[in-house]
C-alpha positions as CSV (number, residue, x, y, z in Angstrom):
1,M,84.9,20.2,-36.5
2,Y,82.5,19.8,-33.4
3,E,79.8,21.0,-32.8
4,F,78.7,24.7,-31.9
5,N,76.9,27.4,-31.7
6,Y,77.0,29.9,-34.2
7,Q,76.6,33.4,-33.3
8,A,76.8,37.1,-36.4
9,P,76.4,39.4,-33.6
10,T,75.5,43.3,-35.8
11,S,76.9,45.0,-32.7
12,L,79.3,45.4,-30.9
13,A,77.2,45.8,-27.3
14,D,75.9,42.0,-28.5
15,A,78.8,40.5,-29.5
16,T,80.1,41.6,-26.1
17,Q,77.1,40.4,-24.9
18,A,77.1,37.0,-27.0
19,I,80.6,36.4,-25.9
20,A,80.3,37.2,-22.2
21,G,76.7,34.6,-22.3
22,A,78.9,31.8,-23.6
23,E,80.1,29.0,-21.7
24,D,83.4,28.5,-23.8
25,G,82.9,31.3,-26.4
26,K,86.0,32.0,-29.2
27,L,86.0,35.0,-31.2
28,L,85.7,34.9,-35.5
29,A,87.3,37.4,-37.0
30,G,89.0,36.2,-40.7
31,G,89.2,33.0,-39.6
32,M,92.8,32.0,-41.1
33,T,94.5,30.4,-38.0
34,L,90.3,29.7,-35.8
35,V,88.8,28.1,-38.5
36,P,92.2,25.1,-39.6
37,T,91.7,24.5,-35.3
38,L,88.4,24.3,-35.6
39,K,88.7,21.9,-38.9
40,Q,92.1,19.5,-36.9
41,R,89.0,19.0,-33.5
42,L,92.0,21.0,-31.6
43,A,89.1,23.4,-29.8
44,R,86.0,22.6,-28.8
45,P,84.0,26.3,-27.9
46,S,80.6,26.1,-26.6
47,D,80.0,28.8,-29.4
48,L,81.4,31.2,-31.9
49,I,80.5,34.6,-32.5
50,D,81.4,36.3,-36.1
51,L,82.9,39.7,-35.7
52,S,82.5,40.3,-39.4
53,R,78.5,42.1,-39.6
54,I,79.5,44.6,-37.7
55,P,80.7,48.6,-39.0
56,D,81.6,50.3,-36.5
57,L,84.5,47.0,-36.3
58,K,85.6,48.5,-39.9
59,G,87.6,52.0,-41.5
60,I,90.9,53.4,-42.5
61,K,90.7,57.3,-41.5
62,V,93.6,59.8,-41.1
63,D,93.1,62.0,-38.2
64,G,96.0,64.5,-37.5
65,G,98.9,62.9,-36.9
66,T,97.6,58.9,-36.8
67,V,96.1,56.3,-38.8
68,T,93.2,54.4,-37.0
69,I,92.5,50.9,-38.6
70,G,89.3,49.3,-37.2
71,A,90.0,46.1,-36.2
72,M,88.7,43.9,-39.1
73,A,90.5,45.6,-41.6
74,T,91.2,42.9,-44.3
75,H,95.5,42.9,-44.8
76,A,94.2,43.4,-48.7
77,E,91.9,46.8,-47.2
78,V,95.0,48.2,-45.2
79,G,97.9,47.2,-48.7
80,A,95.6,48.8,-50.8
81,S,94.6,51.7,-48.9
82,E,96.5,54.9,-50.5
83,A,96.0,56.8,-47.0
84,V,98.3,54.3,-45.3
85,K,100.5,54.0,-48.6
86,Q,101.0,57.7,-48.3
87,A,100.8,57.9,-44.2
88,I,103.1,54.9,-43.5
89,P,104.3,53.3,-46.2
90,G,106.0,50.6,-44.5
91,L,102.6,49.4,-42.6
92,A,101.0,48.7,-46.4
93,W,104.0,47.3,-47.6
94,L,103.4,44.9,-44.6
95,A,99.7,44.4,-45.0
96,G,100.3,43.9,-48.9
97,N,102.8,41.1,-48.7
98,I,101.3,39.0,-45.6
99,G,100.5,35.2,-46.5
100,D,98.8,35.3,-50.6
101,P,95.6,37.2,-51.7
102,A,93.5,34.1,-50.7
103,V,94.6,35.4,-47.3
104,R,94.5,39.3,-47.6
105,H,91.2,39.0,-48.5
106,R,90.1,37.3,-44.9
107,G,93.0,37.6,-42.9
108,T,92.3,41.0,-40.1
109,L,94.0,43.2,-38.9
110,G,92.4,42.6,-35.0
111,G,92.2,38.7,-35.4
112,S,96.4,38.5,-36.3
113,I,97.4,40.6,-33.2
114,S,94.9,39.2,-31.3
115,N,96.1,35.5,-32.1
116,N,100.3,36.8,-31.6
117,D,101.5,34.3,-34.1
118,P,105.7,34.8,-33.0
119,A,105.7,34.7,-36.9
120,A,102.9,37.1,-37.7
121,D,104.4,40.7,-39.4
122,Y,101.7,43.1,-38.0
123,P,103.2,43.1,-33.6
124,A,106.6,44.1,-35.8
125,A,104.7,47.3,-36.2
126,L,102.5,47.6,-33.7
127,L,105.7,47.8,-31.6
128,A,108.1,49.8,-34.0
129,L,105.1,52.7,-34.7
130,G,104.0,52.9,-31.0
131,A,100.4,51.9,-31.5
132,T,97.6,52.2,-29.2
133,I,95.2,49.0,-29.1
134,Y,91.4,50.2,-28.8
135,T,89.3,47.1,-26.8
136,T,85.8,47.1,-25.3
137,K,87.6,47.8,-21.8
138,R,90.7,49.8,-22.7
139,Q,93.1,51.1,-24.8
140,L,96.7,49.1,-24.5
141,S,100.1,50.1,-25.9
142,A,101.6,47.7,-28.1
143,A,104.4,47.2,-25.6
144,D,101.7,45.9,-22.9
145,F,99.8,43.6,-25.8
146,F,102.1,41.8,-27.1
147,V,102.8,39.3,-24.0
148,G,104.3,36.0,-24.8
149,M,104.3,33.3,-28.0
150,F,100.3,33.7,-28.8
151,E,99.7,35.4,-26.2
152,T,98.5,39.0,-25.6
153,A,96.9,41.0,-22.3
154,L,93.5,40.7,-23.9
155,E,90.7,39.7,-20.8
156,L,88.8,36.2,-22.8
157,D,85.7,38.9,-22.3
158,E,88.1,41.7,-24.2
159,I,87.2,42.6,-27.7
160,V,90.1,44.8,-29.7
161,T,88.1,47.6,-32.3
162,A,90.6,49.0,-33.6
163,V,94.4,50.5,-33.4
164,S,95.8,53.9,-33.5
165,F,98.7,54.3,-35.5
166,P,101.2,57.3,-35.3
167,I,102.7,58.9,-38.3
168,P,106.5,58.9,-38.6
169,E,108.5,60.6,-40.2
170,K,109.8,57.6,-42.4
171,S,109.1,54.3,-41.9
172,G,110.0,50.8,-43.4
173,Y,109.0,46.4,-43.0
174,Q,111.2,43.6,-44.9
175,K,110.8,39.9,-44.3
176,F,113.2,37.0,-45.4
177,R,109.6,34.8,-45.8
178,N,109.0,31.0,-45.4
179,P,108.7,29.5,-48.9
180,A,105.3,28.1,-47.9
181,S,103.4,29.6,-45.6
182,R,104.8,33.4,-46.6
183,Y,104.7,33.8,-42.7
184,A,107.7,36.0,-41.6
185,V,111.0,33.7,-40.5
186,V,112.6,36.8,-39.9
187,G,111.0,40.2,-40.0
188,V,112.3,43.7,-38.7
189,F,109.9,47.1,-38.6
190,V,111.7,50.0,-39.0
191,A,110.1,53.5,-37.2
192,K,112.5,57.3,-37.4
193,T,109.9,59.2,-35.5
194,G,110.0,62.8,-34.0
195,A,111.7,60.6,-30.8
196,G,114.0,58.1,-32.3
197,V,114.1,55.5,-34.3
198,R,112.4,52.5,-33.0
199,V,113.2,48.6,-34.2
200,A,110.3,46.0,-33.9
201,V,111.3,42.0,-35.6
202,T,109.5,39.2,-35.5
203,G,109.9,35.2,-36.2
204,A,113.4,35.7,-35.4
205,G,112.4,34.9,-31.1
206,P,109.5,33.6,-29.1
207,A,108.0,36.8,-29.2
208,V,107.7,40.8,-31.0
209,F,110.5,41.9,-29.1
210,R,112.6,45.7,-29.9
211,V,116.8,46.0,-30.5
212,P,118.3,48.6,-28.1
213,A,121.4,48.4,-29.9
214,F,120.2,49.5,-33.4
215,E,118.3,51.9,-33.0
216,A,120.4,53.9,-31.6
217,A,122.6,52.8,-34.2
218,L,120.2,54.3,-36.5
219,D,119.3,57.7,-34.4
220,K,123.1,58.8,-34.5
221,S,122.9,57.8,-38.6
222,F,120.2,56.2,-40.4
223,T,121.5,54.5,-42.5
224,A,121.9,51.2,-43.7
225,S,125.7,50.6,-42.8
226,A,124.6,52.6,-39.4
227,L,124.8,48.2,-38.6
228,N,127.8,46.6,-39.6
229,G,129.1,44.9,-37.2
230,L,125.9,44.8,-34.8
231,S,124.0,41.8,-34.2
232,V,121.3,40.2,-31.8
233,P,122.4,38.0,-29.4
234,A,121.2,34.4,-30.9
235,D,121.2,32.4,-27.6
236,E,116.9,33.5,-27.1
237,L,115.5,32.8,-30.5
238,N,113.8,30.3,-32.1
239,A,115.7,27.6,-33.7
240,D,113.8,25.4,-36.1
241,I,113.5,22.9,-39.4
242,H,113.7,26.8,-41.7
243,A,116.8,27.9,-40.5
244,S,119.0,27.9,-36.2
245,A,118.8,30.6,-34.2
246,E,122.4,31.9,-35.0
247,Y,120.7,32.3,-39.1
248,R,117.7,34.3,-38.0
249,A,120.2,36.3,-35.9
250,H,122.0,37.1,-39.2
251,L,119.3,38.0,-40.7
252,V,117.6,40.4,-38.4
253,T,121.1,42.1,-38.7
254,V,119.9,42.1,-42.8
255,F,117.3,42.5,-43.0
256,A,117.3,45.6,-40.5
257,K,119.8,47.0,-43.5
258,R,117.3,46.2,-46.5
259,A,114.0,47.7,-44.8
260,I,116.3,51.3,-43.8
261,E,117.1,50.9,-47.9
262,A,113.6,50.5,-48.8
263,I,112.8,53.4,-47.2
264,G,114.8,55.5,-49.7
């Protein structure tokens, strides 16, 4: 690990000032990706700005038709929240099945989506639910926020503050886990909303994506059998030691069906 300046601001204003004033600063949320990267000397920031002491970045609130979750809420907090379980059970299940207990008690919603690992779980929920991401500068739709592999629309000195999820009629998420990391080899989030069904897939490709053909079929019949005979093309999916592109394409259909069946 290289030397760096450690800062632990206690307000969002101080954090914004710290990252703007740093030569090459990095924001530290849960540290699930950043800390191992630093240990392996794959990054050399001038400053590390720890967001864990900022109260305004925490908390879970249900207001009307939305669930708003602070960026520094941990996966364990989201998964255990009775408010989230009642409003968006698919989101609670997703958060409660990220990694292992150590990861769930340290990893955060804001850190996960800002890192945008192509095998992370949250991006599928944000895209399927039509979430809004709030930052220190603006608000972004999930469709505009996730740009590509490990890439988001965030500017270098921009901090995610919260994510707001519209409450759907029904929601479900299922994934094929990597047995070691528990990342999604393929994960599928299905949300039934007043405006129609949305299906988002993580793990299968270089970035989270929706499946319009699945959505159209489920709009007509919200049953697992409605997806019989449907699949996603394999030519743009990931292929690695864990699964071929063709196998991932197969898993997308399988786990979309399982997500619907989990909804009941």
